[in-house]
Structure formats: C-alpha cells, structure tokens
N, C-alpha and C positions, 0 to 999 in steps of 0.2 A: 614458786617456779622461778630460777636462776635467770638473766638476761641470756646467757650463753646456751639453756636449753631450749630457750624457747626461741632462740635464734637457731637451732639444729632443728627443732620441731620443722618450723617456717620452711627452711632449705629444704627437708626432707620430702614435705608438700608439694611444693613447687618441684624439685626433682623427680619425684614419682608422678606428677601429674604430665610433665614432657615423655616422659616412659614411655606412661600408658597412653598418651596422646599419638605417639610416632610409633605403636604396637597397632594401631587400625589397620584393617586390611581395607584394600581397595572401595568394597563395596559401603563396610561400613563408613567410613569417609562419604562415600557419595551420600547414603541413607543419612546419615547426620546434617550435612550441605542441604539437602531437600525438607527435613525436619527444620531446621532452623528458616528457611526462606518461605516455607508454609506457614509460618507463624510470626513474620514479618521482619525477624531478625537477618537482615541483609548481609550485614558487613561479616556477623560470623557465618554465614554461609557462603560470603565468598572466601572467606578464609578457609572453609573446607573443601572448596572445589578448585581454588588455585593450588592449595598444597597438593591436592589430586593430581591435578592436571601438571606439575611442575617434577614431581616425583616418580608419576607411574603414566609415563607418556605412551606408552605401549598397551596401557589396559582398556579393556572397553570400558570399563567407567571415568576413565580419564577422559574419553573421547564425549561420553554424556555429560562429562561435568566442564567441558567446553561448550556446550549446549544451554546447560544449567545458566552458566554464567553470564551469555547472551540473554535468557530472562531476567537474570538478575537486573541489567540494567534496564530491561526492556518494562520492568514493574516500577522503576522507578524513574520513569519517563525519559530517561537519559537513550531519548531514540537512535542518534547518530551513534554512540557505542555500542546498542544495541545491532544495529544495521550492518556495521563493521565487523562485529562477532557473526553474524548469522551470515554474513558474506564469507569469512573465512572457514567457516564450521562445512557450508554447502563446496568450497573448494576444494576443501581436504580431503574430504569426506563424500564424494560424489554417489557411491553405491551405499549409502548405510541408509537402515531403517528409517530413521527419522528425517530424511531428507526433505519429505512435503513439507512436515511440520518448519523445519529451517526457511523453505521458501515462502510459506506463508507468512510466518512470523516476520520474515524480511521486508514483504510488502507491507504489512500492518506498521512498521517503521516508520514505512515512508507516508501514509495512509494518516494515520497518527497525529503526523505535522500537517497535513493538505487542510487548504481552509474548506467550509463548508461551503461558503459564498462563492457562486461561479466568478464574480465579478473582478473576485481579488486573485494575487498568482497563484497558479495551478502546476506549479513545476513538482510539488511532494506528491500530485494526485497522478500525474503524468510519471512521474518513478515508479511508484506503487503500480500504476497499470501495466508497465514493461515489466517489473519484478515478477508479476502473475503472470506474464504471456504464454500462454500455452499451456497452464498447469491443469486444466481438467485433460489434457490427454499426456501430459508427461505422468498425471499420478490420477488416474483415473477412479482408482479405488480410496482415496483418500478420505476420511472423515471431514477433511477441511475444503474439499471440492465445492459444495452448493455456498459456504460461507465466502470462498473467494471469487467464485461466479457474481452472485450478487453483489460484492465490492466491485468488481471490476466494471459491473454493468452501470452501477451509481458512479463511479469513476468516470465511466466514458461520457454517459450522459451529461458530468460537470463539464467535462472538456468541450463536448458539442454547444454546449450553453456557453461556453468563454467565447466559442469563436462567432458565435451570433450575437451576443450582445458588442462585440468590437463592431462587428457588421452591421448592427442598427447605431452605433454609433457614425459611424460613416455614412450612414443612410440620412441619419438629420443632418448632415452636411452636404449633402446632394453629391457625394463623392463615391458616382456608382461604380468606377473600375475599380474601388478599393472593396467597395460590397462584394462584387463577382469575387474576387480574386478571395475573399476571403471564406465564402459560401462553398464553390465549389468545391474546393478540397475538403472542407467539413462534412459537406454531403456524402463524400467518397468515402470519406476516413471513419464514420461516424453513423453509416448508415441506417442503424436501426434506432437511433435517438430519439426520443422524445418531444424534440423541439424539430424533429424534420420539416411536418407540416408549414411551419412557422417559417422556417429555412427556406423552403421552396416558394412561398410565396413573397418573400422578401427577394428573391433569384431572381423570380420571375419580374418584377416590377422593377428592380435594377435594369435587366437588360432592356425593358419597355422603355425606360426613360436614357438608355444609351443609344436608343433609336436601333435596336438588335428584334425587332421585331418578331424572326424565325425563332431564335433563341426561346424568347418569352413565350412565346406560343407552347415551343417542347416544354418549357416546364412547368408552363399552366395546366397544362396537360395531363403531366404526372402529378401535378398537386391533385387534379379532381379527379383523378383515375384511382389515386392511391391513398386519398383522404378526402372523399367525398362528402364529409358531415363536420370537418375541420372548420373551424372559425377562420382560419389562414384564409381558407377557398372565398367565405364571402366577404372577408376583408377587401382581397384581389380585386373580386368581381367589381365591387362598388370605386374602386379607387381604376382600375384597368377593364372596363366591361369590354372594352373591343376587343380584346383578347380570347374571348370567346363568342365571336361572331362564327 
C-alpha cells in the first residue's frame, strides 16, 4: 500500500471518528462519561462531561454532567475543586432533584479534609457541620440523611472536644477565667457532647478556684443530676468536696 493511500485511510478514520463523536446525543455522551468514570478513566470521563456541559447547556443531561464533574474531582481527592463544583451546582440548581446529594457531597468535601484528632485544627470540621446544617429538615426523605446526621454528631463531638482540650490547657496553668470563657459557650453550643460531664466538672472547679462558690455549686448540681455515675463527678467530689455540703 502506497504512502498516499495510507495517509488517506488514516485521515478518513480520524475524520470519521470525529464525525461519529460529534453525532452523540446528550444522553449517550452522559452515559459514556459515566461508564468511563466507573472504569476509573477519569480524564476520558471529564472530556465527555465537559463537552456535554459546554455544548448542550440547557439539556437536563448537561446539568447532570455538572454534578458528575464534581464527583470526578471528589474521586480524585481534589476536594477543593469538588467543593467549588458542588457549591456551584447547588447555587445554580436550587430545585434540582439531586440537590440533597450535592449538599451531602459538599459537606463530605470539607469533612474528608478534617483531622480526626481533636487537638489539631478543626476548621474543616466546622465547615462540614455548617454545610450540613438543617439537612434533616431540608431533605427529610433523603437517602443520605442518616449518614449526614451521624457525621454531624461526630463533627460536633470533635469540635466540643477541641474546646475542652483548650480549657484543660488553661486549667493546668490555673488560668481559671480563661477556662470559664471556653467552657460556658462550649456547653451551650454542644449541649449533647459526649464530653459534657467532663466539661461540667472542670467548669465547676474553675468557678470554685475563682472563689465564685455559688456558680460552682450550680454547675456541680447540674453534673450530679445529669451524670450521677460519671467519673467526672467522682473527681470533682475529691477535689472540691465542699461543693456538695
């Protein structure tokens, strides 16, 4: 076969492939992108979704492609890009049937970046909890409701623990006003925290060491009534037994 003929065949195949690719319907383009994403071919999937979004903006499959692009970023642990894409989707399509999924993944984009160690910076945990605020009321029938509620509970416990650790740091230095300033809002904001008893015990002790016996007794009473079997109560009784006279 001559070089001229080979060149002609090659060009025919390339141009033919372009023609075929350009003839895809939005649905076909979307399905191809989803297939490539499931196989882990993220670059090819992005090509399909981007082409669909850019050439058929008013088509329902183009809207679904916007969400799929966010998922592609998420799957590659590009959480900042994913977060921005989910935020854009929620802003542009506030009544879309997949809005709950978008908000769920938005919060998850924050949560995946958060440290599980309470002593470390918890900015991303705070952002996740904020993103998921009132999720159960906004989307009572969502399949992601229980997972979000569980993550919010874990996040709030982590944030509460962070405040308690800071208060304990001040307590070791006998900076009692600083302890009180940390624990009072912590107990108001995270009233269901799993560290509530420990926080109440330290708060009562801080008031006692600050010569505010009346407040110390009030907090000690709360601890005794709400957590009668907790070790925090036993510890406070040993350290400040006069509060229970």
